[in-house]
BALOBA-1460 file (C-alpha; in Angstrom, 3 decimals):
// residues 309
<rec num="1" residu="y" x="-0.264" y="12.117" z="-1.340"/>
<rec num="2" residu="p" x="-2.968" y="13.652" z="-3.571"/>
<rec num="3" residu="r" x="-4.575" y="15.925" z="-0.983"/>
<rec num="4" residu="s" x="-1.348" y="17.897" z="-0.509"/>
<rec num="5" residu="f" x="-0.204" y="18.196" z="-4.141"/>
<rec num="6" residu="q" x="-2.571" y="20.473" z="-6.070"/>
<rec num="7" residu="d" x="-6.051" y="21.793" z="-5.327"/>
<rec num="8" residu="s" x="-8.118" y="22.416" z="-8.464"/>
<rec num="9" residu="n" x="-11.389" y="23.699" z="-7.001"/>
<rec num="10" residu="g" x="-10.395" y="25.981" z="-4.130"/>
<rec num="11" residu="d" x="-11.521" y="23.769" z="-1.254"/>
<rec num="12" residu="g" x="-7.985" y="23.581" z="0.134"/>
<rec num="13" residu="i" x="-7.598" y="19.864" z="-0.624"/>
<rec num="14" residu="g" x="-5.512" y="18.424" z="-3.443"/>
<rec num="15" residu="d" x="-7.354" y="16.248" z="-5.941"/>
<rec num="16" residu="l" x="-6.983" y="14.205" z="-9.118"/>
<rec num="17" residu="r" x="-7.953" y="17.164" z="-11.290"/>
<rec num="18" residu="g" x="-5.114" y="19.094" z="-9.669"/>
<rec num="19" residu="i" x="-2.628" y="16.401" z="-10.755"/>
<rec num="20" residu="i" x="-4.010" y="16.552" z="-14.289"/>
<rec num="21" residu="e" x="-3.754" y="20.347" z="-14.425"/>
<rec num="22" residu="r" x="-0.152" y="20.300" z="-13.173"/>
<rec num="23" residu="f" x="0.995" y="17.378" z="-15.290"/>
<rec num="24" residu="d" x="3.275" y="19.518" z="-17.450"/>
<rec num="25" residu="y" x="5.223" y="20.252" z="-14.258"/>
<rec num="26" residu="l" x="5.620" y="16.510" z="-13.661"/>
<rec num="27" residu="n" x="6.215" y="15.437" z="-17.253"/>
<rec num="28" residu="d" x="5.651" y="17.671" z="-20.273"/>
<rec num="29" residu="g" x="6.016" y="14.838" z="-22.775"/>
<rec num="30" residu="n" x="9.686" y="15.449" z="-23.542"/>
<rec num="31" residu="i" x="12.001" y="13.798" z="-21.043"/>
<rec num="32" residu="n" x="14.900" y="15.999" z="-22.221"/>
<rec num="33" residu="s" x="13.078" y="19.345" z="-22.304"/>
<rec num="34" residu="g" x="14.475" y="20.531" z="-18.989"/>
<rec num="35" residu="k" x="11.131" y="22.214" z="-18.342"/>
<rec num="36" residu="s" x="9.542" y="19.512" z="-16.183"/>
<rec num="37" residu="l" x="10.652" y="17.092" z="-13.487"/>
<rec num="38" residu="g" x="10.683" y="14.274" z="-16.019"/>
<rec num="39" residu="v" x="8.664" y="12.051" z="-13.695"/>
<rec num="40" residu="q" x="8.289" y="8.548" z="-15.121"/>
<rec num="41" residu="g" x="6.206" y="6.956" z="-12.390"/>
<rec num="42" residu="i" x="3.504" y="8.082" z="-9.950"/>
<rec num="43" residu="w" x="2.331" y="6.262" z="-6.822"/>
<rec num="44" residu="l" x="-0.974" y="7.580" z="-5.508"/>
<rec num="45" residu="s" x="-1.668" y="6.939" z="-1.832"/>
<rec num="46" residu="p" x="-5.253" y="5.655" z="-1.314"/>
<rec num="47" residu="i" x="-7.908" y="7.514" z="-3.272"/>
<rec num="48" residu="f" x="-10.904" y="5.310" z="-2.451"/>
<rec num="49" residu="s" x="-14.012" y="6.433" z="-0.599"/>
<rec num="50" residu="s" x="-13.128" y="6.362" z="3.094"/>
<rec num="51" residu="p" x="-14.147" y="8.108" z="6.337"/>
<rec num="52" residu="s" x="-10.565" y="8.838" z="7.388"/>
<rec num="53" residu="y" x="-7.974" y="11.487" z="6.591"/>
<rec num="54" residu="h" x="-5.437" y="8.951" z="5.341"/>
<rec num="55" residu="k" x="-7.878" y="6.801" z="3.282"/>
<rec num="56" residu="y" x="-6.221" y="3.509" z="4.183"/>
<rec num="57" residu="d" x="-9.620" y="2.178" z="5.319"/>
<rec num="58" residu="a" x="-11.815" y="1.855" z="2.254"/>
<rec num="59" residu="m" x="-15.569" y="1.788" z="2.591"/>
<rec num="60" residu="d" x="-15.982" y="1.481" z="-1.179"/>
<rec num="61" residu="y" x="-13.120" y="0.207" z="-3.340"/>
<rec num="62" residu="y" x="-15.009" y="1.136" z="-6.493"/>
<rec num="63" residu="k" x="-15.532" y="4.802" z="-5.736"/>
<rec num="64" residu="v" x="-13.050" y="7.692" z="-5.668"/>
<rec num="65" residu="a" x="-13.251" y="9.760" z="-2.483"/>
<rec num="66" residu="a" x="-15.457" y="12.754" z="-3.263"/>
<rec num="67" residu="r" x="-12.780" y="15.236" z="-2.179"/>
<rec num="68" residu="f" x="-10.388" y="13.762" z="-4.741"/>
<rec num="69" residu="g" x="-12.859" y="13.802" z="-7.632"/>
<rec num="70" residu="k" x="-14.685" y="11.186" z="-9.653"/>
<rec num="71" residu="m" x="-13.863" y="7.938" z="-11.415"/>
<rec num="72" residu="e" x="-13.860" y="9.907" z="-14.676"/>
<rec num="73" residu="d" x="-10.976" y="12.011" z="-13.321"/>
<rec num="74" residu="l" x="-8.986" y="8.875" z="-12.560"/>
<rec num="75" residu="q" x="-9.632" y="7.543" z="-16.066"/>
<rec num="76" residu="e" x="-8.473" y="10.845" z="-17.576"/>
<rec num="77" residu="l" x="-5.322" y="10.759" z="-15.442"/>
<rec num="78" residu="i" x="-4.637" y="7.182" z="-16.583"/>
<rec num="79" residu="e" x="-4.934" y="8.192" z="-20.227"/>
<rec num="80" residu="l" x="-2.693" y="11.220" z="-19.711"/>
<rec num="81" residu="c" x="-0.069" y="9.028" z="-18.070"/>
<rec num="82" residu="k" x="-0.130" y="6.666" z="-21.027"/>
<rec num="83" residu="e" x="0.271" y="9.579" z="-23.465"/>
<rec num="84" residu="r" x="3.366" y="10.767" z="-21.576"/>
<rec num="85" residu="n" x="4.766" y="7.268" z="-20.895"/>
<rec num="86" residu="v" x="4.330" y="7.656" z="-17.134"/>
<rec num="87" residu="k" x="3.522" y="4.560" z="-15.096"/>
<rec num="88" residu="l" x="0.732" y="4.921" z="-12.534"/>
<rec num="89" residu="i" x="0.259" y="2.676" z="-9.497"/>
<rec num="90" residu="l" x="-2.379" y="2.788" z="-6.773"/>
<rec num="91" residu="d" x="-1.896" y="2.240" z="-3.067"/>
<rec num="92" residu="l" x="-4.119" y="-0.701" z="-2.145"/>
<rec num="93" residu="a" x="-4.811" y="-1.843" z="1.422"/>
<rec num="94" residu="i" x="-6.564" y="-5.189" z="1.213"/>
<rec num="95" residu="n" x="-5.905" y="-6.666" z="4.653"/>
<rec num="96" residu="h" x="-8.578" y="-4.497" z="6.278"/>
<rec num="97" residu="t" x="-11.485" y="-2.235" z="5.382"/>
<rec num="98" residu="s" x="-13.296" y="0.568" z="7.147"/>
<rec num="99" residu="n" x="-15.820" y="-0.474" z="9.774"/>
<rec num="100" residu="q" x="-18.223" y="1.585" z="7.657"/>
<rec num="101" residu="h" x="-17.823" y="-0.744" z="4.693"/>
<rec num="102" residu="p" x="-21.126" y="-2.508" z="3.839"/>
<rec num="103" residu="w" x="-19.327" y="-5.855" z="4.212"/>
<rec num="104" residu="f" x="-18.601" y="-5.118" z="7.861"/>
<rec num="105" residu="t" x="-22.129" y="-3.905" z="8.526"/>
<rec num="106" residu="k" x="-23.465" y="-7.191" z="7.145"/>
<rec num="107" residu="f" x="-20.833" y="-9.148" z="9.102"/>
<rec num="108" residu="v" x="-21.908" y="-7.529" z="12.387"/>
<rec num="109" residu="e" x="-25.549" y="-8.232" z="11.576"/>
<rec num="110" residu="a" x="-24.801" y="-11.895" z="10.829"/>
<rec num="111" residu="r" x="-22.824" y="-12.326" z="14.065"/>
<rec num="112" residu="t" x="-25.454" y="-10.504" z="16.117"/>
<rec num="113" residu="n" x="-28.155" y="-12.754" z="14.675"/>
<rec num="114" residu="g" x="-25.989" y="-15.836" z="15.218"/>
<rec num="115" residu="n" x="-26.505" y="-16.869" z="11.606"/>
<rec num="116" residu="p" x="-23.509" y="-18.899" z="10.337"/>
<rec num="117" residu="n" x="-25.304" y="-19.463" z="7.024"/>
<rec num="118" residu="d" x="-25.139" y="-15.766" z="6.217"/>
<rec num="119" residu="p" x="-22.450" y="-15.254" z="3.500"/>
<rec num="120" residu="y" x="-20.948" y="-12.392" z="5.539"/>
<rec num="121" residu="f" x="-20.688" y="-14.346" z="8.810"/>
<rec num="122" residu="d" x="-17.001" y="-15.186" z="8.128"/>
<rec num="123" residu="y" x="-16.002" y="-12.128" z="6.089"/>
<rec num="124" residu="y" x="-13.728" y="-10.794" z="8.832"/>
<rec num="125" residu="t" x="-11.317" y="-12.546" z="11.182"/>
<rec num="126" residu="c" x="-13.406" y="-13.284" z="14.239"/>
<rec num="127" residu="v" x="-12.806" y="-15.409" z="17.359"/>
<rec num="128" residu="l" x="-14.190" y="-16.241" z="20.766"/>
<rec num="129" residu="e" x="-12.490" y="-14.885" z="23.885"/>
<rec num="130" residu="e" x="-10.441" y="-18.052" z="24.427"/>
<rec num="131" residu="e" x="-9.267" y="-18.065" z="20.796"/>
<rec num="132" residu="k" x="-7.543" y="-14.672" z="20.841"/>
<rec num="133" residu="r" x="-3.949" y="-14.796" z="19.635"/>
<rec num="134" residu="s" x="-1.161" y="-13.154" z="21.567"/>
<rec num="135" residu="g" x="0.056" y="-10.028" z="19.783"/>
<rec num="136" residu="a" x="-3.143" y="-9.429" z="17.820"/>
<rec num="137" residu="t" x="-5.698" y="-6.749" z="18.716"/>
<rec num="138" residu="y" x="-9.443" y="-7.326" z="18.964"/>
<rec num="139" residu="q" x="-12.704" y="-5.543" z="19.620"/>
<rec num="140" residu="r" x="-15.980" y="-7.090" z="20.632"/>
<rec num="141" residu="v" x="-18.772" y="-7.472" z="18.084"/>
<rec num="142" residu="g" x="-21.560" y="-5.620" z="19.904"/>
<rec num="143" residu="n" x="-22.963" y="-7.695" z="22.762"/>
<rec num="144" residu="t" x="-22.036" y="-11.013" z="21.179"/>
<rec num="145" residu="p" x="-19.348" y="-13.411" z="22.468"/>
<rec num="146" residu="y" x="-17.331" y="-12.728" z="19.302"/>
<rec num="147" residu="w" x="-14.276" y="-10.513" z="18.861"/>
<rec num="148" residu="y" x="-13.046" y="-9.189" z="15.511"/>
<rec num="149" residu="e" x="-9.356" y="-8.641" z="14.760"/>
<rec num="150" residu="c" x="-8.321" y="-5.012" z="14.228"/>
<rec num="151" residu="n" x="-4.555" y="-4.575" z="14.495"/>
<rec num="152" residu="f" x="-4.433" y="-0.924" z="13.405"/>
<rec num="153" residu="s" x="-7.643" y="0.406" z="14.911"/>
<rec num="154" residu="g" x="-11.126" y="-0.721" z="15.868"/>
<rec num="155" residu="d" x="-12.220" y="1.289" z="12.838"/>
<rec num="156" residu="m" x="-10.209" y="-1.012" z="10.558"/>
<rec num="157" residu="p" x="-11.349" y="-4.653" z="10.880"/>
<rec num="158" residu="e" x="-9.169" y="-7.366" z="9.331"/>
<rec num="159" residu="l" x="-10.640" y="-9.358" z="6.458"/>
<rec num="160" residu="n" x="-10.683" y="-13.158" z="6.653"/>
<rec num="161" residu="f" x="-8.624" y="-14.534" z="3.786"/>
<rec num="162" residu="d" x="-9.537" y="-18.102" z="4.659"/>
<rec num="163" residu="n" x="-12.855" y="-17.169" z="3.063"/>
<rec num="164" residu="e" x="-12.668" y="-17.834" z="-0.686"/>
<rec num="165" residu="q" x="-15.304" y="-15.187" z="-1.358"/>
<rec num="166" residu="v" x="-13.117" y="-12.559" z="0.321"/>
<rec num="167" residu="r" x="-10.137" y="-13.603" z="-1.790"/>
<rec num="168" residu="q" x="-12.204" y="-13.326" z="-4.947"/>
<rec num="169" residu="e" x="-13.581" y="-9.922" z="-3.912"/>
<rec num="170" residu="m" x="-10.068" y="-8.537" z="-3.521"/>
<rec num="171" residu="l" x="-9.003" y="-10.039" z="-6.841"/>
<rec num="172" residu="n" x="-11.987" y="-8.316" z="-8.423"/>
<rec num="173" residu="v" x="-10.890" y="-4.973" z="-6.975"/>
<rec num="174" residu="a" x="-7.407" y="-5.260" z="-8.475"/>
<rec num="175" residu="k" x="-8.779" y="-6.499" z="-11.797"/>
<rec num="176" residu="f" x="-11.162" y="-3.535" z="-11.997"/>
<rec num="177" residu="y" x="-8.289" y="-1.043" z="-11.858"/>
<rec num="178" residu="l" x="-5.994" y="-3.063" z="-14.096"/>
<rec num="179" residu="d" x="-8.782" y="-3.092" z="-16.684"/>
<rec num="180" residu="m" x="-8.959" y="0.712" z="-16.353"/>
<rec num="181" residu="g" x="-5.278" y="0.891" z="-17.277"/>
<rec num="182" residu="i" x="-3.488" y="1.093" z="-13.924"/>
<rec num="183" residu="d" x="0.059" y="-0.296" z="-14.171"/>
<rec num="184" residu="g" x="0.217" y="-1.899" z="-10.737"/>
<rec num="185" residu="f" x="-0.067" y="-1.455" z="-7.006"/>
<rec num="186" residu="r" x="1.754" y="-0.584" z="-3.831"/>
<rec num="187" residu="f" x="0.328" y="-3.060" z="-1.325"/>
<rec num="188" residu="d" x="-0.017" y="-1.761" z="2.199"/>
<rec num="189" residu="a" x="0.750" y="-3.811" z="5.335"/>
<rec num="190" residu="i" x="1.370" y="-7.085" z="3.527"/>
<rec num="191" residu="k" x="2.299" y="-9.000" z="6.673"/>
<rec num="192" residu="y" x="-1.166" y="-8.390" z="8.146"/>
<rec num="193" residu="i" x="-2.996" y="-10.801" z="5.842"/>
<rec num="194" residu="y" x="-2.249" y="-13.445" z="8.487"/>
<rec num="195" residu="y" x="-0.660" y="-11.292" z="11.158"/>
<rec num="196" residu="g" x="1.996" y="-13.202" z="13.091"/>
<rec num="197" residu="d" x="2.184" y="-16.005" z="10.515"/>
<rec num="198" residu="t" x="4.685" y="-15.006" z="7.849"/>
<rec num="199" residu="a" x="4.514" y="-18.316" z="5.984"/>
<rec num="200" residu="r" x="0.761" y="-18.099" z="5.463"/>
<rec num="201" residu="s" x="0.934" y="-14.438" z="4.465"/>
<rec num="202" residu="v" x="3.673" y="-15.204" z="1.936"/>
<rec num="203" residu="d" x="1.611" y="-18.102" z="0.539"/>
<rec num="204" residu="f" x="-1.326" y="-15.734" z="0.054"/>
<rec num="205" residu="w" x="0.742" y="-13.139" z="-1.772"/>
<rec num="206" residu="e" x="2.322" y="-15.758" z="-4.021"/>
<rec num="207" residu="w" x="-1.182" y="-16.873" z="-5.004"/>
<rec num="208" residu="y" x="-2.496" y="-13.325" z="-5.365"/>
<rec num="209" residu="m" x="0.403" y="-12.137" z="-7.503"/>
<rec num="210" residu="a" x="0.155" y="-15.210" z="-9.735"/>
<rec num="211" residu="e" x="-3.509" y="-14.378" z="-10.336"/>
<rec num="212" residu="l" x="-2.739" y="-10.726" z="-11.095"/>
<rec num="213" residu="k" x="-0.036" y="-11.706" z="-13.586"/>
<rec num="214" residu="k" x="-2.630" y="-13.740" z="-15.459"/>
<rec num="215" residu="i" x="-4.475" y="-10.470" z="-15.971"/>
<rec num="216" residu="k" x="-1.419" y="-8.255" z="-16.628"/>
<rec num="217" residu="p" x="1.855" y="-10.152" z="-17.112"/>
<rec num="218" residu="d" x="3.988" y="-6.987" z="-16.824"/>
<rec num="219" residu="i" x="2.266" y="-5.686" z="-13.686"/>
<rec num="220" residu="y" x="4.473" y="-3.672" z="-11.312"/>
<rec num="221" residu="c" x="3.909" y="-4.203" z="-7.602"/>
<rec num="222" residu="v" x="5.798" y="-3.366" z="-4.429"/>
<rec num="223" residu="g" x="4.927" y="-4.506" z="-0.925"/>
<rec num="224" residu="e" x="5.206" y="-2.746" z="2.418"/>
<rec num="225" residu="c" x="6.464" y="-5.102" z="5.101"/>
<rec num="226" residu="w" x="7.524" y="-2.777" z="7.887"/>
<rec num="227" residu="s" x="9.911" y="-5.205" z="9.476"/>
<rec num="228" residu="g" x="13.519" y="-6.355" z="9.541"/>
<rec num="229" residu="e" x="15.488" y="-7.641" z="6.595"/>
<rec num="230" residu="t" x="14.865" y="-11.319" z="7.355"/>
<rec num="231" residu="e" x="11.075" y="-11.002" z="7.169"/>
<rec num="232" residu="i" x="11.161" y="-8.603" z="4.220"/>
<rec num="233" residu="l" x="13.147" y="-11.121" z="2.185"/>
<rec num="234" residu="e" x="10.496" y="-13.800" z="2.774"/>
<rec num="235" residu="y" x="8.016" y="-11.765" z="0.737"/>
<rec num="236" residu="y" x="10.373" y="-11.472" z="-2.217"/>
<rec num="237" residu="n" x="9.080" y="-14.894" z="-3.270"/>
<rec num="238" residu="a" x="5.911" y="-13.024" z="-4.233"/>
<rec num="239" residu="m" x="6.918" y="-9.432" z="-5.046"/>
<rec num="240" residu="n" x="9.502" y="-6.704" z="-4.580"/>
<rec num="241" residu="c" x="9.383" y="-5.003" z="-1.188"/>
<rec num="242" residu="f" x="10.573" y="-1.735" z="0.274"/>
<rec num="243" residu="n" x="13.868" y="-2.014" z="2.123"/>
<rec num="244" residu="f" x="13.367" y="-0.032" z="5.304"/>
<rec num="245" residu="a" x="17.009" y="-0.282" z="6.341"/>
<rec num="246" residu="g" x="17.539" y="2.848" z="4.275"/>
<rec num="247" residu="s" x="14.866" y="4.924" z="5.926"/>
<rec num="248" residu="q" x="15.134" y="8.029" z="8.032"/>
<rec num="249" residu="a" x="17.991" y="9.714" z="9.874"/>
<rec num="250" residu="e" x="19.678" y="6.513" z="11.034"/>
<rec num="251" residu="g" x="19.159" y="4.542" z="7.811"/>
<rec num="252" residu="v" x="22.084" y="3.331" z="5.734"/>
<rec num="253" residu="f" x="21.862" y="6.264" z="3.296"/>
<rec num="254" residu="a" x="21.824" y="9.020" z="5.898"/>
<rec num="255" residu="t" x="24.533" y="7.414" z="8.031"/>
<rec num="256" residu="a" x="26.780" y="7.108" z="4.973"/>
<rec num="257" residu="a" x="26.158" y="10.775" z="4.165"/>
<rec num="258" residu="k" x="27.084" y="11.697" z="7.732"/>
<rec num="259" residu="g" x="30.629" y="10.619" z="7.108"/>
<rec num="260" residu="r" x="30.580" y="7.021" z="8.252"/>
<rec num="261" residu="s" x="32.346" y="4.331" z="6.237"/>
<rec num="262" residu="i" x="31.249" y="4.379" z="2.602"/>
<rec num="263" residu="d" x="32.722" y="0.894" z="2.286"/>
<rec num="264" residu="r" x="30.271" y="-0.355" z="4.895"/>
<rec num="265" residu="f" x="27.448" y="1.223" z="2.906"/>
<rec num="266" residu="t" x="28.422" y="-0.305" z="-0.433"/>
<rec num="267" residu="q" x="29.022" y="-3.684" z="1.182"/>
<rec num="268" residu="y" x="25.539" y="-3.581" z="2.690"/>
<rec num="269" residu="v" x="23.917" y="-2.663" z="-0.648"/>
<rec num="270" residu="e" x="25.801" y="-5.441" z="-2.436"/>
<rec num="271" residu="s" x="24.951" y="-7.960" z="0.266"/>
<rec num="272" residu="f" x="21.259" y="-7.120" z="0.289"/>
<rec num="273" residu="q" x="21.007" y="-7.246" z="-3.495"/>
<rec num="274" residu="k" x="22.616" y="-10.685" z="-3.472"/>
<rec num="275" residu="k" x="20.080" y="-11.922" z="-0.912"/>
<rec num="276" residu="v" x="17.207" y="-10.534" z="-2.992"/>
<rec num="277" residu="l" x="18.390" y="-12.293" z="-6.128"/>
<rec num="278" residu="e" x="18.819" y="-15.542" z="-4.242"/>
<rec num="279" residu="r" x="15.159" y="-15.303" z="-3.258"/>
<rec num="280" residu="n" x="13.936" y="-14.120" z="-6.642"/>
<rec num="281" residu="p" x="16.219" y="-13.916" z="-9.715"/>
<rec num="282" residu="e" x="13.963" y="-11.158" z="-11.086"/>
<rec num="283" residu="g" x="13.795" y="-9.259" z="-7.797"/>
<rec num="284" residu="m" x="14.751" y="-5.606" z="-7.517"/>
<rec num="285" residu="v" x="16.006" y="-3.659" z="-4.512"/>
<rec num="286" residu="m" x="13.383" y="-1.075" z="-3.547"/>
<rec num="287" residu="s" x="15.364" y="1.529" z="-1.622"/>
<rec num="288" residu="f" x="13.237" y="3.580" z="0.760"/>
<rec num="289" residu="l" x="14.022" y="6.917" z="2.396"/>
<rec num="290" residu="s" x="10.778" y="8.361" z="3.792"/>
<rec num="291" residu="n" x="7.082" y="8.767" z="3.095"/>
<rec num="292" residu="h" x="4.046" y="10.778" z="4.165"/>
<rec num="293" residu="d" x="4.071" y="9.121" z="7.614"/>
<rec num="294" residu="m" x="7.495" y="10.534" z="8.457"/>
<rec num="295" residu="d" x="9.629" y="13.631" z="8.613"/>
<rec num="296" residu="r" x="11.104" y="14.368" z="5.198"/>
<rec num="297" residu="i" x="14.472" y="12.670" z="4.761"/>
<rec num="298" residu="a" x="15.917" y="15.932" z="3.408"/>
<rec num="299" residu="g" x="16.020" y="17.216" z="6.964"/>
<rec num="300" residu="s" x="18.714" y="14.694" z="7.872"/>
<rec num="301" residu="f" x="20.934" y="15.700" z="4.966"/>
<rec num="302" residu="i" x="20.378" y="19.431" z="5.411"/>
<rec num="303" residu="y" x="21.419" y="19.165" z="9.058"/>
<rec num="304" residu="e" x="24.665" y="17.453" z="8.111"/>
<rec num="305" residu="t" x="25.378" y="19.951" z="5.352"/>
<rec num="306" residu="q" x="25.010" y="22.817" z="7.797"/>
<rec num="307" residu="a" x="27.162" y="21.007" z="10.371"/>
<rec num="308" residu="y" x="30.075" y="20.932" z="7.946"/>
<rec num="309" residu="m" x="29.773" y="24.605" z="6.879"/>
């Protein structure tokens, strides 16, 4: 989470220059020196220009948020990572944008003008009142009869991936950063491409990943499908996914540490790995404990340690 790691200019907000300046702390170039953490991979949460605190709603995918620095800082960080053999992946939310993105502004204009020939008319998922799907969230497009889908917030409209131009735009975004030297991506909210339709979402990601591998055959990607094991495994046809069964105080790791059956834990790990490999022979188990949205997992283990003292 760049804004909370290292501030380089005294504005109280962490930035890319701060990561560069503290890189010796992460990896000093000698994995056995004992003087650094020996980090071999970095995942940056969203760094794109965005009106929000969290930056998961891009209003320009080709611009680094001003508080984090400039594109030149990102390029320097990429080169430093390559020098130290550290892989660098970006967090990329492609299912929605900010409602301040120029695409959305043009979409609203096209809908308001009732102009279906406008190239932005179908850029976002949009329906009439009677076409709303149960479980999805919508907001009205101004005073028109149309409603746009926005499952996280009205500020984050969902893109329409039935539109080939939208698909190509999001391929272009990924290609831009791969060409810069990024090693891969953590894809946010992968089940929201076609929310409520797992099969169609999986089909999209299979296509998308195949296209990305044409650009970078050894690309590393991991998907976030915040759901149960059954749905998570569906996406393994396209990419590795986080396994949320391990997360937080009641996850399989913490419960094992709290003195419950270690046999049950190892059996679960073995079972899940077998299911992953059945889906994808090259699949890897992506164990997950906690992230910036949650309490730190260490709290669960510290509590248990103190309980036994």
